[in-house]
C-alpha angles and dihedrals in degrees: 000000000000113000117202126196118200123200109210135033099223129123098285096042094048091047090052091048090053091051095049093042092051089052093051100258121147104242135171127188118204114196130183097219111099098222136016091251095053091095099052094137135088140087142256111309125204115229112198126199091275091054092044094051092050091052091045091054100042107038126071112264093251095055092048087054089053091049091055092044092054093044131082098047099154129008125322086214125111119203133193120205140172122253084265091059093251113151117249103166139349119198126193110218104205117188091027127115130208116208135159115254091232094055092045091053092048090053095047090051093054115108092011098096092118094043104044118076114193130201090037109133107191114226107169147332135231127202121214123213090261090057097251112141130225119203116205123208133204092245090063096255125118141196127214125209144152092245132029117203118196107212094150101124137247094323090050112175090195090058090044087060101035103038105017089169091061103101140177120224132215104243092203089242124121127195121204105202137179147155132256102202113223119229132156088265100039092055090062089060097063137054120264088243090073094059099034097068149317119315128200111201112208112189121183096278150327103037146036143196134212129197132185133175117232107201096181129198121228121027100321112117112244119240143171111246119211135183127189112201133193139141115284092252095051088071093061092216143065093278095183091061099055126099124239098268090046088054093051092049091049092057092047090050091052092046102050095125097046127102113289095237090059091050091044089055087060098037096051097043121118101263090216087069098052117102144153117245121191109214115232133182136190122252121232115270122207116237109282129207106274120240140159087287121078141157140224140189120355091353088078111011110025114173143187116273093238096107098031093231103115096096093039089056093049088051089051087052093052092049095050095041090049090052093050095045092051095041099091126182098086136060110291095230090052087056095050090048090058088051094049093047090053094041095048089052101048094028097058093037083061092050092050092048090050095049091049093052090046091055092045091053090060098032114146089214108111089184096055091046095049091047088050092051090050092051090050089056092051090049091050092053095048113051097189090056089046093052094052093042097052102030091119096044110149094002 
């Protein structure tokens, strides 16, 4: 029987583990977090039809039902507005789900108590003459399997050893992000649009802002997440060296002509939640010779957050890799090669699309931005055009 060792207990790795276990494959997940509760942070994640199909196929029926039950808090509409909060376009995303990352990880960890090993910091792997792989961990332990899957995120140690030439670039874009905590009183201070669904703010040029409500289940306080993005030089200072209050004041200084509610969202945010995030993206990697080691998700094709498709692409990886590993009838490496060929094609297509959107969002071309805003108004006024133009939104 094939034994699969997965490094990383994120969305992609855990989904793959469920799929393999459901097919009777011996699987272990090794996660560097010390406890299941260590990663209790994050925000609302958009699951598109690709991602939902992967979860439906890989998860036990009861867990997929729980996923759908805990999803959809808030609207599945996505709205584009000007910096003065004038509506440009509203898109309804049918067949899509919204769920908090914390809730999704809790669901994915369910039923895997005997599969997931915590406090396992991966250091390196070795390969025996027969192709079996041994993963070595910082605590001196090891795990042996027929396949090693690197699902350990953008800074993947598995990728670093296996494909050292596969790099991530600094896009030159910085996002300053924060959280406006929602209470009974604070809800009264902001427009209903901020809590009804995601907003993308399109000013005339050079920058952009994204907001999204996070109405969480459980005991976690709800909030509105916001992120102001621009090229590093637009900020006129070393953004990454600034403290949280300085970052807040910087955004307020750059949005003096914006609608007061947008500025209020920033001004009244908990400063402890404000941080600067450099945006990075994977570089395309030529097809490599397949082996008993492979990668999925951000470990191979990490992308910017500007199209909201990174997690969905990881889920698609998990679904396809699970199919190939459980297919049988042909050599294992041949099946892994087929997975990698498809994954490289759609994965790096997603990386390119995400990077293009990121660059457009901070473009210095006032003409292009104004033309785009005019086109959005036309789409918003003509539903048939809107359906055709945005049929692939979030895919």
